[in-house]
N, C-alpha and C positions, 0 to 999 in steps of 0.2 A: 503494500499499499505506498501511497506516494503522501509527504507531508500536507501537500495542499489538500489531497483529499480527506484526510483524517480531519484536519482543522476546520473542514466546510461542515462537519458534522454538528448537530445540534447539542447543546450540554444535556447530559444524561445518557446519551446515545452510546450502546455498548458495540463493539465489532470485535471479530478475530482477526491477530494479525500473526503473521509467522516470525518466529524467530531466524536471524541468520547473524551468527557471530558466538563468542565464547567468554564476554566480558562479565557475565554473571554466573558464570560455574561455581558451584553446583546446582543452583537455584534453578538457572535457566539452561537449557542445551540447544545448540545449535539444530533447528529442525522443528522445536517445540511449538504449540500454538498458544497464543497469550490473548487472554479477553479484556480488551481495555476500553474503558468509559471516558468519554470525553469530558472534559472539566475543565476548569480555569487554575490558575496559580493559586488563588484563595483557598482552594479546596485540596491542595496537597500539603501532608503532614510529613516529618523527619521518620524516616524508616519506611516511606512509601517506595514502589518501585513506578517511578514516573515515566511517563513516556513523553520526551522532548525531542525538539527540532534543533539542530546545532546550524550556525549560518551555512549556508549553500550545501546542506548536509542532509542525510535521509532521516529516518526517525530511530530513535535510541532510546532503549529503555535501562534507565541506572537507578542505584539507590540515593533516594533523598538524604542528603547529609545535613543540609540545613535549610531554612525558610526565612524569607524576608532580607533579602531575595533567595530563591531557590537555587540550592546549590548540589550538584551530583556527581556520582563517583561510580566506577565498576567497583565490583565486590572485593577486589584487591587492593581498592583505594586509589587507583588513578581518577585524579577529577577531572571533569569537563571543565573547560574554558569559561568563564563566566558570561552569562548574556543568554544562554540557554533559552529557547521558548517553551514553556509548558502547554502541553497539548491535552494532556491525560494521565491516567494512572491505570496500572494493570490489576485487576480484581480475580482474575483465575488463570490458570493455566493447563494444557492439556498435552500430553505426552503420548509419542506413538506407543502400540503395545498396551495402553493403558485405558481402559471402557469408559474412565469417567472423568471430568474435569475437577481439578483441586482447587479450591478455594484459596484466595488471599484475602482472609479477613484483618481488617485494620488492628484488631487486639493484637494481631502477631507481630505488629510494626516494631515494638521495643527488642524482640528477640532478633530479628532479622537486623535492625541497625547493631545491635550488641555483637552479634556475629560478623558483621562487617567490619566493625572497629578493631575487634580482636585478630582478625585475620590480616587486616590492613596494617594494624602496627606491628604483626610479627614478620611481615612480607616486605615491610620498611627496611629489616636488618640485613644487611650483605650477607651475613653468616645464614641467615636462612633460606636466602634466595641461591647463594652457591649451595647448600646441602641440597634444596630442592632440584636445583639443576642436574646435581649429581645423581640423583636417584631416578631422573627421567632419561639420563644418558645409559644408566644401568639397565633401565627396560628395555632400551633398545639395542643392547649390545650383543655380543657372541654369545657370553655368559648364559642369556636367557633365548636365544634363538629357537634351541632345540624344543623347550617348553611351548614358547609361543607358537612356533609351527604345529604342536600337536593341539594347542589349545584352539588357534583361530583358521588352521588351513584344513584342506585345501584349499588354494585361492583361485579364483574364475575372472579373466580378463576377457572382457567384451566390449564391442562399441556401443556407445550409449547413444539412446534414442530420446525424443522428446518427453517422454512419460519419466524419465530419469532426472528432471531438472529439479525436483524438490530434494532429493539424495543428493543431488550435487552440490546443490548449495548448501544444504545441512554440513555435508562433509568438509567443503572449503571453509565454511564458517567465517565468512569476510574476508579470507585471506586472499581471494581472488579481487583485483582491482576493477572486475566487472560487474554491474549489477544484476538483481535477478532478471531484469527484462532483457539486458543483452545475452545473458545465458539462455534464457528460453528462446530468443530470435535465434542465436546459432544453431541452437539443436535441432531447429525446424530447417533452418537453412544451410547456411555456409559450412558447419560441421557436418552436413551430410554430405555436401560436395560443393567445392573440390577437397575441402580439408575434413577432419574427422575428429572424433573425441572418444577415449577409452576410459574405462573405469575398471577397478580391481575390486573384487568383493570375497567377502571371508564366508566361511561355512554356512554363518547364519545371514548372509545376503547383505550385510552391512558394507557399505562402501568403504575401501581401505587405500585407494588408491586413483589417482587421477593425471591424465595429459591430454593436450589437444594439439591437433597439427592445422595453423590457419595462415592466412597472411596479413603481415604487419599493414599491408597498404588497407586493408579494413578498416585500420584506425587511425589513418592519416599518416603513418610512418611510411616515407618512400625506400623501401626495402623489397628487392624482387624475390618470389620463390614461396615456398610453403614451409614454415618454420614450426618443428617441435617446442612447445612452449608448456609452462606451468605446471611442472613435474612436482606431483605431491604424492607422499607415502605416510599413512599413519603410523605412529610412533611403533605401536603393536606389531607392525607388519615389515617394518625396516628390517633389513639384512637377511631377508626371507626369498629375494628374488625378484619381487613384486615391480621395483623400478626398471628392471631389464625385461621383462615380459611386456611392460606397458610399452616401452621404446620400441621392442620388436614387433610388438602386435601394430603399432603405427607406421613403421617402416614397411612392414608387410603390406599395409593399406595403400602406402604411397606408390609402392611397387606394381600393385594392381591395378592402380588408376593410371599407370603409365608414364608416371614421373621418372625424371631422369636423376633428378636429385633432391634431398632435403636438407634442410640447414637447421641448427640450433644455437644457442649463446647460452654461456655459462660464464660465472664470474670466476675470475681466477683463484679467490680463496677459496671454491668449492671442491675441496679434493675428492669428496666421494662422486660428484657428477662429473669431474675430469676423467676419474678413471673409467667411470660406466660409457661416456661417449665415446673413449679412445678404444675402449676393450670391442665395442659394437662396430668398429670400423669408420668412425667418424675422424676425419683430419683438420687441420687448422687452415681457414679459408685463406685467399689471396691478400695481400696488404691492402688494397681497396676497399673489401670486404670488411677486414678488421678496422679500417678508419671508421666507416660507415655506421658498424656496429656501435663501436665506441662512443661517436657523436651522437647517435641517436637514440642508444640505448641505456647507455651507463648512466646512474644518477650522482649527482654531486655529492663527495665525499665517501662513496663507495669503490670496492675493487673494481678494477678494469675488467670490462666483459670481451670473452674471448668468441669469435664466430666459428663455427665447424660446419663443415658440408660433409656429405656422405652420398657417393655415387651409386645408383642404384642399376645401372646398365653398364 
């Protein structure tokens, strides 16, 4: 739903909104449905989950940390910039596989706010953040690979269809810089031909990997050819060959379509992706391509981008 559409609703009107993102984990997961009621800033209290609009941005649901004026933040305590526009508040949540909606009573505001404060203060500690990162790295390491393969495998890799749009948006959780409308449009059009999008799914049918092949020209970037982009693998499936299978499936699709070559770009500090593309037969492109990729794709302050090509014939 667009902010303008929600803001046009009369006060008191309720509507279901799909959540994309992870900023309120564990209370809200990407893909959940939230029932939001249209209200004004005067109806908001500390501990509510407010539906707000940032400047020139989408709708965001965050915890209210202060009122008069309203201030909001993620569950881990990352504050929103001052000046958000309050449009409503969440009153219930529905999760896939659960047959009923869970109400969010206003009597629960103190508990939600207290939980937020405890977690946010803990996460502000560099020692806590370092320990959390270590645990996450261990969970995706070779030490746990055999166990994860038994728990979540075997994995299926297949081409995505338009009906996979919600599952894709839930999996990426806002990490794609494309919005839901773009993803749905591409799954109906450009990601069917000449491009393609592939997903990897675990034994329970949950998406654990994604990548697509598309033209940068579709986004106004003057780079020729079809590029393999946006490779993502869930932490629980890393190191189990999912990324390789996604890239192999995409290259096979390109070969079937009669393409002579495909391209991809990797930051020079991404050692895992560099090793993967080289193992799959990609080689660094010519100087003119490197210069264009660096100029058009690299972001200020980040590592250099390396453009690769793979000949298919």
